[in-house]
Z-matrix of the N, CA and C atoms (Angstrom, degrees):
N
C 1 1.443
C 2 1.530 1 110.54
N 3 1.352 2 116.29 1 -30.08
C 4 1.460 3 119.85 2 178.94
C 5 1.517 4 111.83 3 -67.00
N 6 1.334 5 116.91 4 -37.41
C 7 1.462 6 120.85 5 -179.45
C 8 1.525 7 109.92 6 -66.04
N 9 1.313 8 116.85 7 -42.19
C 10 1.464 9 120.78 8 178.64
C 11 1.526 10 110.85 9 -64.92
N 12 1.314 11 116.79 10 -39.59
C 13 1.464 12 120.87 11 178.09
C 14 1.521 13 110.40 12 -62.49
N 15 1.323 14 117.07 13 -45.98
C 16 1.464 15 120.92 14 179.58
C 17 1.525 16 111.01 15 -64.30
N 18 1.306 17 117.26 16 -41.37
C 19 1.458 18 121.22 17 178.65
C 20 1.525 19 111.56 18 -62.78
N 21 1.320 20 116.80 19 -42.96
C 22 1.466 21 120.15 20 178.75
C 23 1.528 22 111.98 21 -65.96
N 24 1.316 23 116.66 22 -36.92
C 25 1.468 24 119.05 23 177.43
C 26 1.525 25 110.49 24 -65.27
N 27 1.321 26 117.03 25 -41.61
C 28 1.466 27 120.74 26 178.57
C 29 1.519 28 111.01 27 -63.74
N 30 1.331 29 116.85 28 -44.13
C 31 1.469 30 120.94 29 178.71
C 32 1.519 31 110.09 30 -63.12
N 33 1.302 32 117.23 31 -40.74
C 34 1.461 33 120.25 32 -178.55
C 35 1.530 34 111.23 33 -66.40
N 36 1.320 35 117.39 34 -43.86
C 37 1.469 36 120.16 35 -178.92
C 38 1.527 37 110.53 36 -67.04
N 39 1.333 38 117.12 37 -44.01
C 40 1.463 39 119.54 38 -179.95
C 41 1.527 40 111.88 39 -65.18
N 42 1.321 41 117.15 40 -40.36
C 43 1.465 42 119.06 41 178.57
C 44 1.532 43 110.99 42 -67.97
N 45 1.328 44 117.36 43 -34.98
C 46 1.467 45 119.38 44 177.99
C 47 1.523 46 110.61 45 -67.01
N 48 1.328 47 117.69 46 -43.42
C 49 1.466 48 120.29 47 179.33
C 50 1.522 49 111.51 48 -65.51
N 51 1.328 50 117.02 49 -41.83
C 52 1.462 51 120.56 50 178.27
C 53 1.525 52 110.93 51 -65.38
N 54 1.326 53 116.90 52 -38.34
C 55 1.460 54 120.18 53 179.29
C 56 1.527 55 110.83 54 -66.74
N 57 1.320 56 117.18 55 -39.01
C 58 1.468 57 120.78 56 177.08
C 59 1.527 58 109.67 57 -62.17
N 60 1.332 59 116.33 58 -44.04
C 61 1.464 60 119.81 59 178.36
C 62 1.518 61 112.42 60 -62.54
N 63 1.327 62 117.41 61 -42.86
C 64 1.466 63 119.99 62 179.75
C 65 1.514 64 112.33 63 -66.32
N 66 1.322 65 116.98 64 -38.35
C 67 1.465 66 119.42 65 179.41
C 68 1.527 67 110.20 66 -67.08
N 69 1.320 68 116.85 67 -38.01
C 70 1.462 69 119.67 68 179.12
C 71 1.524 70 112.13 69 -71.38
N 72 1.328 71 118.48 70 -25.83
C 73 1.462 72 120.88 71 177.79
C 74 1.523 73 112.38 72 -76.97
N 75 1.302 74 118.15 73 -23.64
C 76 1.458 75 120.75 74 -178.66
C 77 1.520 76 109.63 75 -73.65
N 78 1.307 77 116.10 76 148.23
C 79 1.458 78 119.37 77 176.50
C 80 1.518 79 108.89 78 -103.02
N 81 1.314 80 114.46 79 151.07
C 82 1.456 81 119.76 80 -176.52
C 83 1.513 82 112.24 81 -78.46
N 84 1.324 83 115.56 82 -178.60
C 85 1.461 84 120.61 83 -179.10
C 86 1.525 85 111.63 84 -68.86
N 87 1.319 86 117.79 85 -29.16
C 88 1.461 87 120.82 86 -177.89
C 89 1.517 88 113.43 87 -82.45
N 90 1.316 89 119.49 88 -1.04
C 91 1.467 90 121.13 89 -178.01
C 92 1.520 91 111.57 90 -71.31
N 93 1.329 92 118.51 91 -28.88
C 94 1.456 93 120.80 92 179.60
C 95 1.519 94 111.18 93 -70.93
N 96 1.308 95 117.44 94 -30.54
C 97 1.458 96 120.29 95 178.67
C 98 1.522 97 110.40 96 -68.30
N 99 1.300 98 118.15 97 -35.48
C 100 1.458 99 121.38 98 177.93
C 101 1.517 100 111.77 99 -69.48
N 102 1.318 101 118.14 100 -30.16
C 103 1.457 102 121.84 101 179.44
C 104 1.520 103 111.04 102 -70.96
N 105 1.319 104 118.23 103 -25.66
C 106 1.453 105 121.70 104 179.99
C 107 1.524 106 111.40 105 -68.65
N 108 1.320 107 118.24 106 -23.21
C 109 1.460 108 122.04 107 -177.99
C 110 1.529 109 111.66 108 -99.71
N 111 1.298 110 117.87 109 22.74
C 112 1.452 111 120.50 110 173.86
C 113 1.511 112 114.95 111 100.66
N 114 1.294 113 118.89 112 5.02
C 115 1.463 114 120.30 113 177.59
C 116 1.514 115 109.87 114 -73.44
N 117 1.305 116 117.91 115 131.60
C 118 1.461 117 120.88 116 -178.38
C 119 1.514 118 113.13 117 -87.41
N 120 1.308 119 118.50 118 10.77
C 121 1.452 120 121.58 119 -176.14
C 122 1.514 121 113.17 120 -81.68
N 123 1.328 122 118.10 121 -0.12
C 124 1.460 123 118.77 122 -176.82
C 125 1.519 124 112.37 123 -79.09
N 126 1.333 125 117.90 124 -16.48
C 127 1.466 126 120.27 125 178.68
C 128 1.522 127 109.11 126 -68.66
N 129 1.307 128 116.17 127 134.69
C 130 1.464 129 120.44 128 -176.30
C 131 1.514 130 110.04 129 -119.94
N 132 1.289 131 116.07 130 154.40
C 133 1.452 132 121.67 131 178.56
C 134 1.526 133 111.14 132 -70.28
N 135 1.330 134 117.02 133 -29.64
C 136 1.459 135 121.63 134 -175.11
C 137 1.527 136 112.87 135 -101.18
N 138 1.316 137 119.05 136 9.70
C 139 1.451 138 121.56 137 -177.91
C 140 1.515 139 110.83 138 101.15
N 141 1.334 140 116.43 139 -173.73
C 142 1.460 141 120.92 140 -174.06
C 143 1.521 142 112.45 141 -66.97
N 144 1.318 143 118.07 142 -48.79
C 145 1.465 144 119.24 143 -177.91
C 146 1.524 145 112.84 144 -120.88
N 147 1.315 146 117.11 145 -8.64
C 148 1.457 147 120.38 146 -177.64
C 149 1.509 148 112.59 147 -66.94
N 150 1.330 149 117.40 148 -30.86
C 151 1.458 150 121.00 149 -179.42
C 152 1.506 151 112.20 150 -65.95
N 153 1.308 152 116.47 151 -41.54
C 154 1.462 153 119.98 152 -178.57
C 155 1.529 154 110.57 153 -64.36
N 156 1.314 155 116.38 154 -42.77
C 157 1.462 156 118.95 155 -179.57
C 158 1.523 157 111.01 156 -67.88
N 159 1.335 158 116.76 157 -44.46
C 160 1.463 159 120.35 158 -179.12
C 161 1.526 160 110.73 159 -63.60
N 162 1.326 161 116.93 160 -47.71
C 163 1.466 162 120.58 161 -177.35
C 164 1.523 163 111.76 162 -66.87
N 165 1.326 164 117.04 163 -40.41
C 166 1.470 165 118.65 164 -178.57
C 167 1.531 166 111.01 165 -70.82
N 168 1.321 167 117.34 166 -36.79
C 169 1.468 168 119.05 167 177.81
C 170 1.529 169 111.18 168 -70.62
N 171 1.322 170 116.22 169 -38.32
C 172 1.471 171 119.36 170 176.99
C 173 1.520 172 110.71 171 -64.10
N 174 1.332 173 116.31 172 -39.46
C 175 1.462 174 120.26 173 177.82
C 176 1.522 175 110.54 174 -63.73
N 177 1.329 176 116.76 175 -40.37
C 178 1.470 177 120.11 176 179.45
C 179 1.529 178 110.96 177 -65.88
N 180 1.331 179 117.20 178 -39.20
C 181 1.466 180 120.10 179 179.02
C 182 1.524 181 109.94 180 -66.45
N 183 1.340 182 117.13 181 -43.64
C 184 1.466 183 119.84 182 179.38
C 185 1.524 184 111.69 183 -66.74
N 186 1.326 185 116.94 184 -34.41
C 187 1.464 186 119.33 185 176.44
C 188 1.527 187 110.51 186 -65.17
N 189 1.327 188 117.14 187 -37.04
C 190 1.458 189 120.47 188 177.71
C 191 1.529 190 110.91 189 -67.25
N 192 1.330 191 116.92 190 -41.62
C 193 1.468 192 120.95 191 177.57
C 194 1.529 193 110.22 192 -63.32
N 195 1.345 194 116.24 193 -42.50
C 196 1.461 195 120.63 194 178.75
C 197 1.527 196 111.37 195 -62.32
N 198 1.324 197 116.71 196 -43.22
C 199 1.467 198 120.85 197 179.20
C 200 1.523 199 111.12 198 -65.04
N 201 1.337 200 117.04 199 -40.98
C 202 1.461 201 119.92 200 179.44
C 203 1.526 202 110.79 201 -65.60
N 204 1.339 203 116.95 202 -40.01
C 205 1.476 204 119.97 203 178.26
C 206 1.520 205 110.50 204 -65.88
N 207 1.331 206 116.68 205 -38.82
C 208 1.467 207 120.17 206 178.52
C 209 1.521 208 111.49 207 -64.65
N 210 1.321 209 116.67 208 -43.26
C 211 1.466 210 119.85 209 178.06
C 212 1.528 211 111.13 210 -65.76
N 213 1.328 212 116.78 211 -38.26
C 214 1.463 213 120.05 212 176.88
C 215 1.524 214 111.83 213 -63.65
N 216 1.328 215 117.28 214 -41.58
C 217 1.462 216 120.82 215 177.50
C 218 1.527 217 111.49 216 -65.75
N 219 1.320 218 116.34 217 -38.08
C 220 1.463 219 119.25 218 177.76
C 221 1.530 220 110.73 219 -65.56
N 222 1.313 221 117.06 220 -40.03
C 223 1.464 222 120.69 221 178.83
C 224 1.519 223 111.01 222 -66.02
N 225 1.335 224 117.06 223 -43.71
C 226 1.464 225 120.32 224 179.36
C 227 1.526 226 110.51 225 -65.64
N 228 1.325 227 116.95 226 -39.69
C 229 1.462 228 120.13 227 178.35
C 230 1.515 229 112.47 228 -65.03
N 231 1.323 230 116.45 229 -31.74
C 232 1.462 231 120.39 230 178.78
C 233 1.523 232 110.84 231 -74.53
N 234 1.325 233 117.59 232 -32.12
C 235 1.463 234 121.97 233 -177.11
C 236 1.522 235 113.60 234 -81.51
N 237 1.336 236 117.38 235 -18.54
C 238 1.467 237 119.99 236 -178.54
C 239 1.520 238 110.80 237 -66.07
N 240 1.327 239 117.19 238 141.04
C 241 1.464 240 118.90 239 176.67
C 242 1.529 241 110.16 240 -69.40
N 243 1.295 242 114.49 241 152.12
C 244 1.464 243 119.54 242 179.99
C 245 1.519 244 110.15 243 -68.48
N 246 1.313 245 115.44 244 151.98
C 247 1.467 246 120.39 245 178.56
C 248 1.520 247 108.80 246 -64.72
N 249 1.332 248 117.97 247 145.41
C 250 1.466 249 120.10 248 -175.22
C 251 1.534 250 113.22 249 -54.50
N 252 1.281 251 118.72 250 -97.50
C 253 1.461 252 119.85 251 -179.68
C 254 1.514 253 110.36 252 -121.55
N 255 1.302 254 116.68 253 -15.29
C 256 1.454 255 120.60 254 -176.65
C 257 1.518 256 109.90 255 -85.55
N 258 1.311 257 115.43 256 132.85
C 259 1.451 258 119.59 257 177.66
C 260 1.515 259 111.48 258 -96.17
N 261 1.323 260 117.61 259 -2.00
C 262 1.450 261 120.92 260 179.53
C 263 1.512 262 112.74 261 84.66
N 264 1.302 263 117.91 262 13.47
C 265 1.451 264 121.55 263 -178.48
C 266 1.523 265 110.37 264 -79.47
N 267 1.314 266 116.35 265 146.39
C 268 1.453 267 120.95 266 178.56
C 269 1.525 268 110.16 267 -73.82
N 270 1.304 269 116.28 268 -24.91
C 271 1.459 270 120.02 269 -177.61
C 272 1.521 271 112.54 270 -69.83
N 273 1.339 272 117.51 271 -17.85
C 274 1.467 273 119.60 272 178.55
C 275 1.519 274 111.95 273 -69.35
N 276 1.318 275 117.92 274 -22.75
C 277 1.461 276 121.83 275 -176.15
C 278 1.525 277 112.76 276 -91.15
N 279 1.323 278 118.96 277 0.47
C 280 1.459 279 121.34 278 179.81
C 281 1.519 280 110.47 279 -72.53
N 282 1.343 281 117.36 280 144.01
C 283 1.466 282 118.74 281 176.82
C 284 1.523 283 109.78 282 -71.73
N 285 1.314 284 115.10 283 153.61
C 286 1.467 285 119.77 284 -179.77
C 287 1.521 286 109.05 285 -68.99
N 288 1.315 287 116.51 286 132.52
C 289 1.462 288 121.24 287 -178.70
C 290 1.525 289 109.98 288 -81.60
N 291 1.324 290 115.57 289 144.03
C 292 1.464 291 120.59 290 177.59
C 293 1.520 292 108.71 291 -73.78
N 294 1.326 293 117.44 292 144.31
C 295 1.468 294 118.25 293 179.61
C 296 1.534 295 110.62 294 -65.38
N 297 1.319 296 114.85 295 143.40
C 298 1.458 297 120.02 296 -178.09
C 299 1.522 298 109.73 297 -72.42
N 300 1.341 299 115.91 298 144.16
C 301 1.469 300 121.05 299 178.02
C 302 1.523 301 108.81 300 -71.94
N 303 1.328 302 117.60 301 139.59
C 304 1.470 303 118.39 302 179.85
C 305 1.527 304 110.37 303 -67.23
N 306 1.310 305 115.50 304 142.83
C 307 1.466 306 120.73 305 -179.35
C 308 1.527 307 109.44 306 -74.96
N 309 1.330 308 114.49 307 147.15
C 310 1.475 309 119.41 308 179.30
C 311 1.520 310 109.19 309 -70.29
N 312 1.329 311 115.41 310 137.35
C 313 1.475 312 119.69 311 -179.58
C 314 1.522 313 109.20 312 -74.87
N 315 1.306 314 118.41 313 134.43
C 316 1.468 315 120.71 314 178.47
C 317 1.530 316 110.01 315 -70.21
N 318 1.338 317 114.19 316 157.40
C 319 1.465 318 120.14 317 -178.72
C 320 1.519 319 111.07 318 -63.59
N 321 1.290 320 115.54 319 -52.86
C 322 1.455 321 118.84 320 178.55
C 323 1.508 322 109.21 321 -149.68
N 324 1.277 323 116.55 322 165.19
C 325 1.445 324 121.38 323 178.80
C 326 1.525 325 112.45 324 -70.13
N 327 1.340 326 118.66 325 -20.53
C 328 1.458 327 122.12 326 -177.55
C 329 1.522 328 111.20 327 -69.45
N 330 1.324 329 118.26 328 -25.33
C 331 1.442 330 120.35 329 -178.66
C 332 1.524 331 110.83 330 -70.99
N 333 1.295 332 116.65 331 -19.63
C 334 1.447 333 119.34 332 -179.31
C 335 1.520 334 112.30 333 -91.36
N 336 1.286 335 119.54 334 -10.94
C 337 1.464 336 121.72 335 -178.78
C 338 1.526 337 107.89 336 -83.34
N 339 1.342 338 117.97 337 125.63
C 340 1.458 339 119.06 338 -179.88
C 341 1.534 340 111.67 339 -69.84
N 342 1.291 341 116.53 340 146.85
C 343 1.467 342 122.07 341 177.31
C 344 1.513 343 112.98 342 86.50
N 345 1.249 344 120.89 343 6.74
C 346 1.479 345 121.90 344 179.60
C 347 1.483 346 110.12 345 -111.48
């Protein structure tokens, strides 16, 4: 079960990074308006409209892979047995402190007042 968990985490991280890259490579709807005024950014590696279709479909496929990996991780996390009694806290390893000695009671309250 550990190998499957590690594999799903790797798939999820790689698909998330690839999806971020694909989204950043896509141009927005307003990019064509800038090209009309002489911007040379309208040229695409995949042709005039082929890039938009390829990038958007690739993004959709990676989003599906990411969602499937997330659901798989949620299912595996739900199936794992609960941790025994240890919560993994560092405070559990501290030695037990000895009880403090009771303080001696003062004779009277007047001894604590300054100037008397």
